[in-house]
NUBA-934814 format. One record per residue (C-alpha): residue in three letters; chain; x, y, z. Coordinates in Angstrom, 1 decimal. Layout:
<recs>
ALA:A:X:Y:Z;
...
</recs>
This chain:
<recs>
MET:A:52.9:10.4:-24.9;
SER:A:50.1:9.6:-27.4;
GLY:A:49.7:5.9:-28.2;
SER:A:48.4:4.1:-31.2;
SER:A:44.8:3.9:-29.8;
SER:A:42.6:6.7:-31.0;
GLU:A:41.4:7.2:-27.4;
ASN:A:45.0:8.4:-26.7;
TRP:A:45.3:10.8:-29.8;
GLY:A:45.3:14.5:-29.6;
PHE:A:42.4:16.6:-30.8;
ASP:A:43.8:17.4:-34.3;
THR:A:44.7:13.8:-34.8;
ARG:A:41.2:12.6:-33.9;
ALA:A:39.6:15.3:-36.1;
ILE:A:41.4:14.0:-39.1;
HIS:A:41.3:10.3:-38.4;
VAL:A:38.4:9.1:-36.2;
GLY:A:35.6:7.5:-38.1;
GLN:A:37.6:8.1:-41.4;
GLU:A:39.5:5.0:-42.2;
PRO:A:40.7:4.8:-45.9;
ASP:A:38.1:3.3:-48.2;
GLU:A:38.4:-0.5:-48.1;
ALA:A:37.5:-0.9:-51.8;
THR:A:39.8:1.8:-53.3;
GLY:A:42.1:3.0:-50.6;
ALA:A:40.7:6.6:-50.9;
ILE:A:42.1:8.7:-48.0;
THR:A:38.9:10.8:-47.7;
VAL:A:35.5:9.4:-46.8;
PRO:A:33.4:8.8:-50.0;
ILE:A:30.2:10.6:-50.6;
HIS:A:27.7:7.6:-50.5;
LEU:A:24.7:8.8:-52.5;
ALA:A:22.9:5.5:-52.4;
THR:A:19.4:5.7:-51.0;
THR:A:19.0:2.0:-50.3;
PHE:A:21.4:-0.8:-49.6;
VAL:A:21.2:-4.5:-50.9;
GLN:A:20.6:-7.2:-48.3;
ALA:A:21.8:-10.7:-48.6;
ALA:A:18.5:-12.0:-47.1;
PRO:A:15.6:-10.3:-45.4;
GLY:A:17.1:-8.5:-42.4;
GLN:A:20.7:-9.5:-43.3;
HIS:A:22.6:-6.3:-44.2;
GLN:A:26.0:-4.8:-43.5;
GLY:A:24.7:-2.2:-41.1;
PHE:A:22.8:-0.1:-43.7;
GLU:A:19.3:-0.5:-45.0;
TYR:A:17.9:3.0:-46.0;
ALA:A:19.7:6.3:-46.2;
ARG:A:17.3:8.2:-43.9;
THR:A:18.1:5.6:-41.2;
SER:A:21.8:5.5:-41.7;
ASN:A:24.4:6.4:-44.3;
PRO:A:28.1:5.5:-44.3;
THR:A:29.2:9.2:-44.9;
ARG:A:27.0:10.4:-42.0;
VAL:A:28.2:7.6:-39.7;
ALA:A:31.8:8.8:-40.2;
LEU:A:30.7:12.3:-39.3;
GLU:A:28.8:11.1:-36.3;
ARG:A:31.7:9.1:-35.0;
CYS:A:34.2:11.8:-35.6;
VAL:A:32.3:14.6:-33.8;
ALA:A:31.3:12.4:-31.0;
GLY:A:34.9:11.4:-30.4;
LEU:A:35.8:15.1:-30.3;
GLU:A:33.1:15.7:-27.7;
GLY:A:34.1:12.7:-25.6;
ALA:A:30.7:11.1:-26.3;
GLU:A:29.6:7.6:-26.7;
HIS:A:26.9:8.5:-29.1;
GLY:A:26.5:11.3:-31.9;
MET:A:23.6:12.1:-34.1;
ALA:A:23.8:14.4:-37.1;
PHE:A:20.9:16.5:-38.2;
ALA:A:19.9:18.7:-41.1;
SER:A:20.4:21.9:-39.1;
GLY:A:21.1:23.1:-35.6;
MET:A:17.4:23.8:-35.1;
ALA:A:16.5:20.3:-36.2;
ALA:A:18.9:19.0:-33.5;
GLU:A:17.4:21.3:-30.9;
ASP:A:13.9:20.2:-31.9;
ALA:A:14.8:16.5:-31.3;
VAL:A:15.8:17.4:-27.7;
VAL:A:13.0:19.7:-26.8;
GLY:A:10.6:17.3:-28.5;
MET:A:11.3:14.8:-25.7;
MET:A:9.2:16.9:-23.4;
ARG:A:5.4:16.4:-23.1;
PRO:A:2.5:19.0:-22.5;
GLY:A:2.7:20.4:-19.1;
ASP:A:6.5:20.0:-18.9;
HIS:A:8.7:22.9:-18.1;
VAL:A:12.2:24.1:-19.3;
VAL:A:14.5:26.7:-17.9;
LEU:A:16.4:29.0:-20.2;
GLY:A:19.1:31.5:-19.7;
THR:A:18.2:35.1:-20.0;
ASP:A:20.5:35.4:-23.0;
ALA:A:19.3:32.5:-25.1;
TYR:A:19.8:32.4:-28.8;
GLY:A:16.7:33.8:-30.6;
GLY:A:16.1:30.7:-32.6;
THR:A:16.0:28.5:-29.4;
PHE:A:13.6:30.9:-27.7;
ARG:A:11.3:31.0:-30.8;
LEU:A:11.3:27.1:-30.9;
ILE:A:10.5:26.8:-27.3;
ASP:A:8.1:29.7:-27.0;
ARG:A:6.3:29.7:-30.3;
VAL:A:6.4:26.1:-31.4;
TYR:A:6.4:24.0:-28.2;
GLY:A:4.6:26.7:-26.2;
GLU:A:1.6:26.0:-28.4;
ARG:A:1.9:22.4:-27.5;
GLY:A:1.8:23.0:-23.7;
ILE:A:5.5:23.3:-22.8;
GLU:A:6.2:26.1:-20.4;
TRP:A:9.5:28.0:-19.9;
SER:A:11.2:30.3:-17.5;
ALA:A:14.2:32.6:-18.1;
VAL:A:16.8:33.0:-15.4;
ASP:A:20.4:34.2:-14.9;
LEU:A:22.0:30.8:-15.0;
ALA:A:25.1:32.3:-13.3;
ASP:A:22.9:32.6:-10.2;
GLN:A:22.6:29.1:-8.8;
ASP:A:19.9:30.2:-6.2;
ALA:A:17.8:31.7:-9.0;
LEU:A:18.2:28.5:-11.0;
ALA:A:17.2:26.3:-8.0;
ALA:A:14.1:28.6:-7.4;
ALA:A:13.1:28.3:-11.1;
ILE:A:13.0:24.5:-11.1;
ARG:A:9.6:23.0:-10.6;
PRO:A:8.4:19.4:-10.2;
GLU:A:7.5:19.4:-13.8;
THR:A:10.8:20.9:-15.0;
ARG:A:12.5:18.4:-17.4;
GLN:A:15.4:20.4:-19.0;
VAL:A:17.8:23.3:-18.3;
TRP:A:19.1:24.8:-21.5;
VAL:A:22.6:26.4:-21.2;
GLU:A:24.6:28.3:-23.8;
THR:A:28.1:29.2:-22.8;
PRO:A:29.5:31.6:-24.0;
THR:A:26.0:32.9:-24.6;
ASN:A:24.7:34.5:-27.8;
PRO:A:25.0:37.5:-28.2;
MET:A:26.1:38.7:-24.7;
LEU:A:29.0:36.4:-24.3;
ALA:A:28.1:35.6:-20.8;
VAL:A:29.8:32.5:-19.2;
VAL:A:27.8:29.9:-17.3;
ASP:A:29.5:27.4:-15.0;
ILE:A:28.3:24.1:-16.5;
SER:A:29.3:22.0:-13.4;
ALA:A:27.4:24.3:-11.1;
VAL:A:24.3:24.2:-13.1;
ALA:A:24.5:20.4:-13.5;
ASP:A:24.8:20.1:-9.7;
VAL:A:21.6:22.1:-9.2;
ALA:A:19.7:20.6:-12.0;
HIS:A:20.7:17.0:-11.2;
ALA:A:19.7:17.4:-7.6;
SER:A:16.1:17.7:-8.9;
GLY:A:16.4:15.1:-11.6;
VAL:A:16.5:17.6:-14.3;
ASP:A:18.6:17.1:-17.5;
VAL:A:21.1:19.7:-18.6;
VAL:A:21.5:20.5:-22.3;
VAL:A:24.5:22.7:-23.4;
ASP:A:24.6:24.5:-26.8;
ASN:A:28.4:24.2:-27.4;
THR:A:28.3:26.0:-30.8;
PHE:A:30.3:29.1:-29.7;
ALA:A:33.0:27.1:-27.9;
THR:A:33.3:24.0:-30.0;
PRO:A:34.7:20.7:-28.7;
TYR:A:38.2:22.2:-29.2;
LEU:A:37.6:24.7:-26.4;
GLN:A:35.0:23.1:-24.2;
ASN:A:33.5:19.6:-23.5;
PRO:A:30.3:19.9:-21.5;
LEU:A:29.8:16.2:-21.1;
GLU:A:32.9:16.1:-19.0;
LEU:A:31.4:18.9:-16.9;
GLY:A:28.2:17.2:-16.1;
ALA:A:25.9:18.0:-19.0;
ASP:A:23.5:15.3:-20.2;
ALA:A:23.5:16.4:-23.9;
VAL:A:25.4:18.7:-26.2;
VAL:A:24.0:20.3:-29.2;
HIS:A:25.7:22.2:-32.0;
SER:A:24.8:24.2:-35.0;
SER:A:27.5:22.5:-37.1;
THR:A:26.8:25.2:-39.7;
LYS:A:29.1:27.3:-37.6;
TYR:A:32.6:26.5:-36.5;
LEU:A:32.4:22.7:-37.2;
GLY:A:31.8:23.4:-40.8;
GLY:A:33.7:26.7:-40.8;
HIS:A:33.3:27.8:-44.4;
SER:A:29.8:29.3:-44.8;
ASP:A:28.9:26.5:-47.3;
VAL:A:26.9:23.9:-45.3;
VAL:A:24.0:23.8:-42.9;
GLY:A:24.0:21.1:-40.2;
GLY:A:23.2:20.2:-36.5;
PHE:A:24.6:17.7:-34.0;
ILE:A:23.7:16.1:-30.7;
ALA:A:26.3:14.3:-28.5;
VAL:A:25.3:12.2:-25.5;
ASN:A:26.8:9.5:-23.2;
ARG:A:23.5:8.2:-21.7;
GLU:A:22.0:5.2:-23.5;
ASP:A:18.4:6.2:-22.8;
LEU:A:18.9:9.5:-24.5;
ALA:A:20.8:8.0:-27.4;
GLU:A:18.1:5.5:-28.0;
ARG:A:15.3:8.1:-27.9;
LEU:A:17.2:10.7:-30.1;
THR:A:18.3:8.1:-32.6;
PHE:A:14.7:7.0:-32.8;
VAL:A:13.6:10.6:-33.5;
GLN:A:16.4:11.2:-36.0;
ASN:A:15.1:8.3:-38.1;
ALA:A:11.4:8.6:-37.5;
VAL:A:11.3:12.4:-38.3;
GLY:A:14.1:12.3:-40.9;
ALA:A:15.6:15.7:-40.4;
VAL:A:19.0:14.3:-41.5;
PRO:A:21.8:15.9:-43.5;
SER:A:22.6:14.8:-47.0;
PRO:A:25.8:12.8:-47.7;
PHE:A:27.3:15.8:-49.4;
ASP:A:26.5:17.9:-46.3;
CYS:A:28.2:15.3:-44.2;
TYR:A:31.3:15.3:-46.4;
LEU:A:31.5:19.1:-46.2;
LEU:A:31.3:19.0:-42.4;
LEU:A:33.9:16.2:-42.1;
ARG:A:36.2:18.3:-44.4;
GLY:A:35.6:21.4:-42.1;
VAL:A:36.2:19.5:-38.8;
LYS:A:39.6:18.3:-40.0;
THR:A:40.9:21.9:-39.6;
LEU:A:38.8:23.0:-36.6;
GLY:A:41.7:23.1:-34.2;
VAL:A:44.0:25.2:-36.3;
ARG:A:41.1:27.5:-37.3;
MET:A:40.0:28.0:-33.7;
ASP:A:43.5:29.0:-32.7;
ARG:A:43.4:31.7:-35.2;
HIS:A:39.9:32.8:-34.4;
CYS:A:40.9:33.0:-30.7;
ASP:A:44.1:35.0:-31.4;
ASN:A:42.2:37.4:-33.7;
ALA:A:39.2:37.8:-31.2;
GLN:A:41.6:38.6:-28.3;
ALA:A:43.3:41.3:-30.4;
VAL:A:40.0:42.7:-31.5;
ALA:A:38.5:42.7:-28.0;
GLU:A:41.6:44.5:-26.6;
PHE:A:41.5:47.1:-29.4;
LEU:A:37.8:47.8:-28.7;
ALA:A:38.3:48.0:-25.0;
GLY:A:40.4:51.0:-25.6;
HIS:A:38.4:52.7:-28.2;
PRO:A:36.5:55.9:-27.2;
ALA:A:33.4:55.0:-29.3;
ILE:A:32.8:51.8:-27.3;
ASP:A:30.8:51.8:-24.0;
ARG:A:31.3:48.1:-23.2;
VAL:A:33.2:45.1:-24.6;
LEU:A:31.9:41.7:-24.0;
PHE:A:34.5:39.0:-24.4;
PRO:A:35.5:36.2:-21.9;
GLY:A:39.2:36.7:-22.5;
LEU:A:39.2:40.2:-20.9;
PRO:A:40.1:40.1:-17.2;
ASP:A:37.1:42.5:-16.3;
HIS:A:34.6:40.1:-17.9;
PRO:A:32.3:38.8:-15.0;
GLY:A:32.9:35.2:-16.4;
PHE:A:36.6:35.4:-16.9;
GLU:A:37.6:32.9:-14.1;
VAL:A:34.9:30.5:-15.0;
ALA:A:35.9:30.7:-18.7;
ALA:A:39.6:30.1:-17.7;
ARG:A:38.5:27.1:-15.8;
GLN:A:36.2:25.3:-18.2;
MET:A:37.4:26.5:-21.5;
ARG:A:40.8:26.1:-23.1;
ARG:A:40.5:29.5:-24.7;
PRO:A:37.9:32.3:-24.8;
GLY:A:36.7:31.8:-28.4;
GLY:A:36.3:33.8:-31.5;
MET:A:33.1:35.8:-30.7;
VAL:A:33.2:39.4:-29.6;
SER:A:30.3:41.7:-28.8;
PHE:A:30.2:45.4:-27.8;
VAL:A:27.8:48.1:-27.0;
HIS:A:28.4:51.3:-29.0;
ALA:A:28.6:54.4:-26.9;
GLY:A:26.3:56.3:-29.5;
GLY:A:23.4:53.8:-29.1;
GLU:A:21.3:52.2:-31.8;
ALA:A:21.9:54.8:-34.6;
ALA:A:25.7:54.6:-34.2;
ALA:A:25.6:50.8:-34.0;
VAL:A:23.7:50.7:-37.3;
ALA:A:26.3:53.1:-38.9;
ALA:A:29.2:51.1:-37.7;
VAL:A:27.9:47.7:-38.9;
SER:A:27.1:49.3:-42.3;
ALA:A:30.5:50.9:-42.8;
THR:A:32.8:47.8:-42.5;
LYS:A:34.7:46.5:-45.5;
VAL:A:36.4:43.3:-44.3;
PHE:A:33.8:42.4:-41.8;
ARG:A:30.7:41.5:-43.8;
LEU:A:27.2:42.5:-42.5;
ALA:A:25.5:39.2:-42.3;
GLU:A:24.0:36.7:-40.0;
SER:A:25.6:33.4:-38.9;
LEU:A:29.1:33.0:-37.4;
GLY:A:31.9:30.7:-37.0;
ALA:A:33.4:30.7:-40.5;
VAL:A:36.8:31.8:-41.9;
GLU:A:35.4:35.2:-42.9;
SER:A:34.7:37.8:-40.3;
LEU:A:31.1:38.9:-39.9;
ILE:A:29.4:41.8:-38.1;
GLU:A:25.7:42.3:-37.2;
GLN:A:23.3:44.2:-35.1;
PRO:A:21.5:41.3:-33.2;
SER:A:18.4:43.3:-32.2;
THR:A:17.3:43.6:-35.9;
MET:A:18.9:40.4:-37.2;
THR:A:19.6:37.2:-35.4;
HIS:A:17.6:38.1:-32.2;
MET:A:14.5:39.8:-33.6;
SER:A:12.4:36.9:-32.3;
VAL:A:13.1:38.0:-28.7;
ALA:A:12.0:41.6:-29.1;
ASP:A:9.3:42.5:-26.4;
SER:A:10.3:39.5:-24.3;
PRO:A:12.5:39.1:-21.3;
LEU:A:15.4:38.2:-23.5;
ALA:A:15.3:41.4:-25.6;
VAL:A:18.6:42.7:-26.8;
ASP:A:20.0:46.2:-26.5;
PRO:A:19.8:47.9:-30.0;
GLY:A:23.2:49.4:-29.4;
LEU:A:24.8:46.0:-29.2;
VAL:A:27.1:44.7:-32.1;
ARG:A:28.2:41.2:-32.5;
LEU:A:31.4:40.1:-34.3;
SER:A:32.3:36.8:-35.5;
VAL:A:36.0:37.3:-35.8;
GLY:A:37.4:35.3:-38.7;
ILE:A:41.0:34.2:-39.6;
GLU:A:42.0:37.2:-41.9;
THR:A:45.1:39.1:-41.2;
ILE:A:44.6:40.9:-37.8;
ASP:A:46.0:44.3:-38.9;
ASP:A:43.3:44.3:-41.7;
LEU:A:40.6:43.5:-39.2;
LEU:A:41.7:46.2:-36.8;
ALA:A:42.0:48.8:-39.5;
ASP:A:38.6:48.0:-40.8;
LEU:A:37.0:48.4:-37.3;
GLU:A:38.9:51.7:-36.8;
GLN:A:37.6:53.3:-40.0;
ALA:A:34.0:52.0:-39.3;
LEU:A:33.9:53.4:-35.8;
SER:A:35.4:56.7:-36.9;
SER:A:33.1:57.3:-39.9;
</recs>
C-alpha cells in the first residue's frame, strides 16, 4: 500500500504533487508563474536558492523535480526544446570523439550530430542496436556515447536498453536514451541501465501542442554537474510560462497515455487487416520483432503507429492528404491525432543517408479522440 512519502506514491499522484506544494504565501494549489528575472539577496551571496532566472527559477525547479521524480532520477534539467537538451548531451563530446546511433534515429538528432557536431570533429556510426554484436563491433576506443531511441522514430523498432547498456558499459561508453515516445509512464530507462534520459517535452509531457520544451534526467553526479553547468552557461532554458504549461500537461500524463495506448492498439489492429496496407509497425502487435522486448521493458506499447502503404509513395501522399480527423502535421504526442509522411516532413534531413526513410511510410500519432471516429477517418482516407 502506498505510504505518505512521495517515494511510495503511484505515478499519477507523483505527477500531480511532486515539486508542487501549495504556495506558502497564498496557499495557491498550482505552482505560480514566477516571472522575476532577478531575486533580492539579504547580503552578497546570501539568497534563498535563487539569484538570476537563467540560472534557476521557482517554476522551472518545480517542473524539474516533478519530471525527474517520474523518471526515477536524482537530477532533472529543463531546456527550451528537445534539441537544446540533446545539444547539451552531445556537446559533452570533444573533437575526435565518436558516437553510435541507431539506423532509425530521429532526423533532428541525426542532423545535430552529423551537420553541427560533424563540423566540429565528432564522428558517428549507425548500426542496428537490436544486434548486440554489431553494436560491440561499432564501438571504438574514442566512442563516448550510444544514442538509443525506443520505440524508434519513425519505424517503431524496439531496442533492449539493458542489453545495449551491458555492451556499452563494458567499454566505458555512456548510454543516452530518448524516451520521448514511451514517456516515463511507460518506460524508465535509468532503471534499465541508461546513463541519461532525454525528452522532447513538447510531445507527450506537454500533451496539448501548445508548448516547446526539452528535458534531461540523470542519476550520476558527474553528469548532473556538467549538464547543469551547460544549462546555465548556454542559457537554452524554458520560460516560466512554458514550465507552467508543461507542469499542467504532466498532471494528466498517465490518464492521457492510457487512452493513447488504447486507441493506438485499435488503430494498429485495424490497419493490420486492411488490404491497402503492406506492413504495420507497432510494438503491441505479436508479429512485431520487438514485441517481447517491449512487453518486458515497457508497461504498454505506446501511442505511435507507422505503416507502409502497399501503393507506395503516391498512395501514401494521397492517404495523408485525405484524412479529416487525423491532421496532416509534424510533431506528435498531443491530444489530437496527427498523420505525416516522414520522408518529406520530419525525416527529410536523413535523405541520401544510411537512415533514409521509405517514401511509402506513414506515421500516425494517435490521439485521444473517440476511436470509432479515428477508424472511420482512416478507412475513408485509405479507400479514396
